[in-house]
N, C-alpha and C positions, 0 to 999 in steps of 0.2 A: 455564681450565680452572689454575688457582692456579698458578703458573712456579715450573719444581723445579730445583733446583742440586743443582749433587755439591757435597756436602761431603768434608772428609778424613778425619771415621768411615764414609761411602755407601764412598771412595775403599778405603778396608781391609778392609769387606769383600766389596768386589768382586776384592782380591786372593787371597783363597779361593775364591769361587763367582760369577764375572754375573749369571748368574741371581739370585742373592739382591738386585740391584738392585729388579729390579721386583717382591718381597715385601717388602722393609721399608720400614715405613712406616703400613701399611696396615691398619688396624685392622679389620679378617673373615679374615687372615691369623690366626693364634699364632703368635711370636714368641719363644720364648724363654730369648734376652738380656737380656743387665741392661743397663741403659743406662749406660753409658760411666764416664759420671760420680760415678751414683753405687759401679757398683762401682771407682772408682778411688780417692774419695773414702771410703771405709769400707770400703779391704781392700787396698789396693796402696798408698795412703801419695799417692795424687796427684797433691789438692789442692792438700796439707800442703807437699807439694814445689816445684809451681807456686809455691806462696805463702816461699817460702824462694827458690827464683830470684829474685821481684821485690825479694824484699830486699838482694839484691846488685845491686841498677840504679837507686839513692837518685835523687829525683826524676823517672822514670816514670812514666808516665799512665796510667790503664786508659781505657780505652774502656767504656765502659757501657751496658745498654740491650739487650737480648733482639732487639729487632726491626732487622731486617737493613740497611732505606732508611735509620734514625735514625745505625744503627754507621757504615756504610759513609756519612755524611754528614761525620762526626765525622771519623773517619779522613784523610778525603781533606783535610777541615780542617787539623788538626792538623801533617799530609803539606808545606801550604806552610811550615812552617816551614824553616829551612834543618838544626839538628839537632834532637835530641827518640828520645826517647825510649817506649813504646807500650805498654803490654800487651790484648792482646786487640783488636790491631788488625783491622777488617775487613778481605777482602781480595777482588775479584770481576774474572771476567773473562769477559765467555758465560753462561755457562748454569754455570760451577763459582765455588763462595763458599769462604772458611777466613776463620778467626780464628788471629789470629797471634801464638804465647804474648808474645813479646817481638820487638817488630822498634826495629831500631836505624839512625836516618838521618845521614845525618851528607856532606854536600853529597848528590855521585850516588852513594855509595856505601849501601848496604842491608845490615846482617846480622839472618839470620834464623835466630833461637833455638828451636827444637824444645825444649820439657819437657816426659822421661822420668822416671816413676817406674819407671828400671832399670837396674841396676848392671853397672859399667862399671871394667874397671884396667886403666888404663894401660898398668903392664909390657904384655896380652899383647892390643897393638889391631892388632894380623894380622885378631885371630878379625870384625873383620868379614867376612874374605872363611873364603867354606871353604878349606880344605889342596891341593882336585884340584881341577881346571878356573877356579879365579879369580874362582867369581861369589861375589854375596854371601849368607851364611853363611843359613840359613831362621829357626833361633831370630831374624834380625838384619832379615830382606825388613819385618816391618810396621814398624819404624819407619823404617829409611831410604828405603823407600817412603813414608812419612806427608813426611817433609818434602823427599824428591824430585818430590812433589805439591804441595806450596805453593812450589816454590821458580822453576818450573814456572810455573808461576797466574802467583806478582807478577813472575816474569820479561815474560808476556802482558800480564800489567794494565801493565808502567811498564818499556816495552820498551829502553829507553836508560840503565837505574840496571843499576849492575855491584849481586850482592846476590852476601856470600857467607853459604852457607850453613853454622848449627854443630847437635848435638841437647846440649842441658843433664841428665845422670845423675848418678847416685848413684854418686861414687866410691870402694868399695871399699876401697880402702887407706887412703882419712885417715878424721882419726878427730877427732870432735867436744873441741872444746877447754876449751867451758863446757858446767854442767852447767843440767840438767832443756830441753834446748835443745827438745824435741820439743809441749812444753804451752805454747809462746810463741804455737801455727797450734791454733786451737782455729775443732772445725770446726759451725760453722750451718744447723742448715735449714730453710726456708722455703718454700711450695711445690711438695716436690719437686724444688729444686734446694738444691745445699749452696755456702758461702760461707764465707769463714774470717775470723773475725777475731783482732788480730793482739796478742798482754801481750805487758808486759815489755818488754827492748831488744830492737829487728830491725836496728837499723844495723847497715849490715858489720861494725864494730865490735865492737855486744855480742853478734853473733853467735857471735864467733872467728874459726878455722879455717874455709876452705871444705868442704864434704863434698861440691859439688857441684861437676862439671868439665863445660869447655865444650868441645866436641865438635867441631874443624874435620871435615866432612864431605864439599867439595866435590870433593877427588877418588874416594873410593866415588859419586858421586851421576856423577859423569861418568860414570861405568861404567855404571848402568844408565840414560844419558840415553842411550845407542849406541846403533845397531847394535837389532838383533829380540831381543828376550828369551821365554825360554820364561816365564818365569813371568806375564809379559803377554800371553799369550797368541802369542806371534810378531807382538808389531809394537811399534814402539820407547814409550820412556812418551811423548810426543808425540800418537800414534797413538793409544794405548790410553786418551787418558784423554779426549780428541774423540772418541770409540768411543763411553766410557763414560756421558760426558756427553750427547750425541742421543739412544743409546737410554733413558736415567734421564727426560731432560728430554719426550722423545716418549710416557713410561712406556710404553715398548717392552721385549717383554723380550727377552733376550740368548741365541743363536741358544748352546748349551756343554751339553757330554756331560756326562748325570751319570756319579759315579766315584767312586773313592777319600773326596772330600770331601766328600758325603754323610751321611756318618758318622755327623759331627758337624755336622749342619745344623739352623741352629736355627728351623725351620721345620716342624719335626716336631713335630705336633700330642700331648697324652698322648689319652687316654680320657675324661676328664674336662674335657679341651679341644674333641675332640669334641664332646659331647654340649650345649656350650655354642652348637655353628656352626661356632667358628672354622675352615675351611679348610687347609690340609698343601700349601703350598708343594714339600716335601715329596715327597708324593708327584704332584701335579701334574708334577711335574716326567715321575718314572721312569713316568705313564700316559701323557706326550705323547711320551714320545723311546721303551721300552719299550711301552707297551701294557701294563702291567701295575695292575693295580685297587686300590684301595684294599684292600681283601679279601685279595688276592697278598701285600698289601707287611708283613699282617701277617704270613706265614709264616715257620716259618727261616733268616734264609738268609745269607753268609757275612760280614758284619759281627757275627754272633755269637758268631765264633768267635773264639777266649777267644786271643792272643798269636801272630793266626796274620796271618803276613808277607806272604803274596802276595795279598791278596785285588785287586791290580792287577790281576794278571795273570788270575785266574778271569772277572773284568769284559768283559774284552780279549774274553774266549771268553765271554760271553754268558750266561755260570752260575751264578749268583745267588742260588739258594735249596739248600737242603743236600743238597738230593735228587739238586741235582748231584753232589756229591761224593763225589770211588771212594777208597777206602782206601789207592790209590799217592797222589792224590792230597800225602794229608798222612803216610804212614807210609812211605813212599822208595819203597813196593813192595820193597827188600829188608832191610833194619833198621829197625826201630821206637824207632833214637835214641834208647838206653836212660838214663834219669836217672841222674845220680852221688847214686847212693845209693836209700833203698829206697821205696816207693810209685810209680803213674805217671810214667812221662816228658812235657815235654812234649805229644809227636806223643803220645804213648797216652792221654794226657789229649783232646785236643783230637777223637782219630777217635772216641774213646767221647761224647762230644758229638751230633759228625756222627753218629753209631749211633742212635743214640739218637734222635733228631731226624725221620732215616730210616723209623724202624722205630716213629711215634710212641711210643714208650714212653718215662713218663710214671716209670717209677720212679727213684730213686733207686743210685748204687752209694757203696759202702763197704767196704774193706778192712779186714775185720773182724781181719783178720795182722798186715798192717802196722801196723794201731795201736794193736793189744795190747802188738806191740813197742816201742813209742812211750812207750806208757801204764808198761810196768812201768818206766824209767825218773825217772819224773816220781815228785816227796817232798810228801807233803803234809805240810800246811795248801798248799793252791795256794790262787796271788795272778794274781789279772786286775786288773791295769790297760789306762788310756788316756788320754792326752793332750791337753786343745789346745791349740794353742802360734800364734803367730805372726810377721813378722820386721818391723816396723819399721821406716819409713824411713826417720825421723829419731831419730838413739838419741836414750837419757835422758839420758844419766850423761856425765861427763868419760869420754875417751879408748874409748871404743866408737865403731862404725863401722853404717853404715847398712844397714841390712836382715838383722843380728844376729837371730839365732830368739831369740824368747821363746816360754817357757812360764810361763802363767800359771794352767792348770786341769791336773787328775788326779782321777783317779775306780779308787776300789781296793774290790773282792767280795776275799772267800776265802770256797773252802768245802774242808770236811773229809774223811776219807773215807766217815764216817759218812753225807754224805750236807746234811750243815749247812749251809748260807750264808749268807751273812749281807754286807750294803755297810759296809766296816766304815771306813773313812776316805775323807774328801773336802783338796782344795785348792782356794780361787779367792784369785785377786790380781789385782783390776784397779785398785786404786785410780790416781789418776790420776798421770803422772809414777812413779814406782814400778817398777824394773827389778826382778822379783824372780825371775830364773832360780839363783841361791843359795840363799836360805829356801825354796826352791819344791823343789831338790833333800833339803833337809837335815831338812823337811816326808817328806817319801819315800821315805828312810833312815831315820827311824825310825818307820813304820810299816812298812818289811819289816822291821828287819835281827834279829825279836824268835824268828825260829823260819828254818831252811835248808831253806822248800819250797821248789818250783815256780816260778814266775814266767811266765805268760802275759803277749803283746802279741799285737797284729796287726799282722800287713804288717811297717813296717822304721823308721818315726814312731817308736815312739818309740827305741829303740836311736840309731837315729842325730840326737834332741836330745839325749841323754847324752851321745853323743863328744863334740857341739857347745858344752853345757855346760864338759863339762872341759876343751875345750880354751880355756872366755869364762878358768874360772878360771886356768888355767896362764900369761892375759898377763895378772892384774893385776900391781901393784906388791907387793913383799913386806912383807905386816902389812895388807894392806884386805881380806880371807878368815883370819879366824883359827884357819878350822878348812880351808881349804885342802885340805892333804896327806891327812887322814882322809874327808875329798867325795869326791877324785879318786880315792883309793885304794878305795871304796866303788864309784864309779858301775863299776871296771871288773870288781868279781867279781858284777856282775848284766847287764854288755855285751862283745858283740865289740867289735874296730877296726873303723873303718872306713872305707874305700879310701884309699889312700896314707897311710897311718897309719905315721913312722916308725917306729914297735916295736911291731908288731902285736897282739892279743892276746884272747885266749877265758875270758873267767869263769869262775869255777868252776859258778857259777851264773844262766850269760847267759840271758836269756829264753829261752821257745820263741814264735817266729812261729805263732800258729793259721792264719794265712791260707797256709803253706807247709802248714801240715796237713792244709791243702782244698786245694789244690794236686795234694796227694801219693794223699790216703783217704775225695777223698771228695768228689761230681760227684750234683746235683739241677738236675734240670733246666727248672725253674721260673727257678733262675736267669740262664736264659737265657746265660751262659758266663762272666758276673760275674763273681768271686772276691771284690769289693766285701761288706765284711757285712753296707752298706747293702742287698743281694740276699741276701746268705743266712742272714740271719735272718727274713729273713718268708718264704724255704723251711724250714727247719728249722720252725717254726710248722704250714705246714698240711702237713709232712707226718706228724709227731708224733702220734701218741693220748694218747701219754702227758703231754706235755709241755700241750695241750689240753687235752688235761679237768684237772691241779693246774695250770694259771697261768689257768681259765678261771671261780675261784674267786678270789674277794679277801684271800690269803694278802699282798703282798708288800703289806711294810711292816702290818702286822698286826696282836698284841696273841697271840701265840706261832706266828707264822707267821715269813716272811725280814725281816728286822731292814732298815729302808731309813733313811737321813736324808735324804732326800726327800718321799718316799709314803707313803699313806696311808691303808690296805687295799682296795689298786687291783690291779686285774685287768687281765692285760699281753693276754689272748687278745680279743677279740670279734669276731665277726663281722659281714661288710658282708652286701646282701640280696642276695646270690646263696650265701654259706654260706662264702664263703673268711673268711683268718684274716687282719684287716684289720695291716698295715704298723705295730708300736708304736710307731716314728715321726712315725708322721700321728695317735696322742695327741696330743699333747704339746701345751705352747701354742710358736708360733712368735717364738725367739731373733730372724728376720729379718722384723719387722713392713713388709711392703711387699713380699716378696717372696713371689714364690709361690713352690707347690714342684717346677714342671718349671726354672721360671727356676736354684733351687736351684743343678740334678741338675744340668742343664743346661752352671754355673756350673761345678760340683766337677767337672762331668771333662771340662774343654774348658780347666782355666785350670793351670799347671801349680799355681806362687802359692796357687794356691784348693783343690787338688785337695785339702788331707786338711783337717779340716772347716773349709770356706768359712762354715759356718753362727757358727759359734763364735769364726768370725774377725770377723764384720763385728759381732757386738755384744759384744767386747768396741774393739773403734776405737769405738763408740759409747757403752763406759763410758768409756774412755781419751780420745775427744777432745771429746766434748760436752757443751755446758749439758745437761742432763736434772733433769728434779726428782727428791728423794729419793726419793718414790714408784716410781715410772720404775726407778732402779737397781735396786730393791731388788727390783721384780720380772720384770727382765732377769736381778741373778744368781741369782735362782733356778731361773728358766728353761732358768737355765745350769747349775747345780746338779743337775737333774734329766734333763736330755740326755744331759750326758756317766755321769750315774748308768747310766742306758736301754747304754754301748757295753759299758762294762763287763758291767750286767745280760747285756748279749747275747750274748757271748762266753760268760759263766756258764749259757743256756740254748742254746750249741749243745757246748758241752759234756756237759751231763747229757743232750743231744739222743743222742753218740757212747755216750755211756756205755753208755746204754737199746741204742743196737743194738749196741755191743757184747759185748750179755748176750744178746744171739737176739731183740731186738723183731724185727718183720718188719720186712725193708725192702719 
């Protein structure tokens, strides 16, 4: 049997659930997690941050090659020197192996530096720890335990060494002091692996003020290394590593109970993956421990309940299915926890979902009265907007900070009171090295300021980003943005202030959040409790005879039909072999080649940074940081235009559905 090593990426998986070690890397199991390096390089800037960190250590030697034995040999030979700095040093002890981002040897002393594409504010350094209990903050646990694993294995491999551990992180208070910093690290892809090509002056002096900070973590590592840790299955770090390594080396499943962690399991296949014969690690765990079959696990269960906080209690009581949930469980027995405003409260909506599942009621819910009251406040023409955004690790320009928000694309539909619909405008700026935000707002203002019509967004994203850009403008030096006052004033008319604003506001034309309208007035069992537009749109199309009749014809982008900037004679409603309406997003060319729909869905659902449009973020990163042929660039930009246009057309379709329901269309 091929020797199996517990690596730091496998160790990180085991922290979420130790049983994952058995399924990881086996081609017969569906695995919807993206390759860590690929994800980091395309969306989170991980490889570029790593390359920048190396530039801070001139003279460092890269241990090249993927062959484990050769890398170990090279590392051990280089460590014979009294002083040396290594990048990607290979370290092994027993069945544990890792590559160190940066390893500095000075005699018997070693500095082990793990580089992470994560923000850090030195002023709140105590955030490593929970405010209560003194343990490691959950948000920092993956990063702290990553470097803890490395230090432990290194210390076992070199018992006499004095080891100091560090995290190198993006300093949120630092500002780039040179122009075009991020374009000095261009990504190259070969055989599915990413590397960085350095451009321009990448010496420490040429890079200007440091935007990465090296943070000592030995104090917190002592905390996680001492005593039995709950997050380490009640073991010490040393015992936990041995426990994992032994099971992984022997390819044995770890006895670990199913629980709420299963909700985000990457080994849960889609229907298409099951039809291809891929196994389900998720189903195996539940079958072995609770005796549930794959068919059982397709039934509505507590994982599906929207915004429900008591899932762990239900599982403790072995109540997994919605048929086991009562009204008292949701509504509290005495009151329905009414919402602060019209429509359904959270508890009422949860019970609506559970009750319909228990009664096998697949009809949709629509509060005509509540919706009519909302509709009475709208002014025509209606505007539907959607933004595509990113957060770039290494700043574009002098004076900007790591992970400042970037708004690079929007789409804009208009609907008149007589029902006329038009894709009215759009914007995309993915030119390498160009900071688009202020021009983005100028164009958005130009497109929306011609009337006083109501503006719709879906969820809080657009409001958050306009607030963010407003703050960016205010931090610019005098004269840098000539029309700053005008743009800031306009932003305040169409937004509301976000939490923590010094002077709260709500604009006279504050955007209407369609996601909130869904939560308060609309529920379709087809969505399985999700309020994401990616679930609501297919539900709407499958529910509405009106939309099916209208959009099964090639009227979108057709002469005399609905004007579109990117589609011609397009049919939005197409049916699969079972008669169900196909998801319109599945009809479009991919903007993330090499990534399956299941991987994309899993990533967007389980990554805070990629939750708002992970596909577009990856495409933007490709356009920004990779040398790609002009034809490929044009195709990718065209795909982004079509993708974003569908986001606002989805809002229009939902609005049309509601309008017809409000007029009495059968529920």
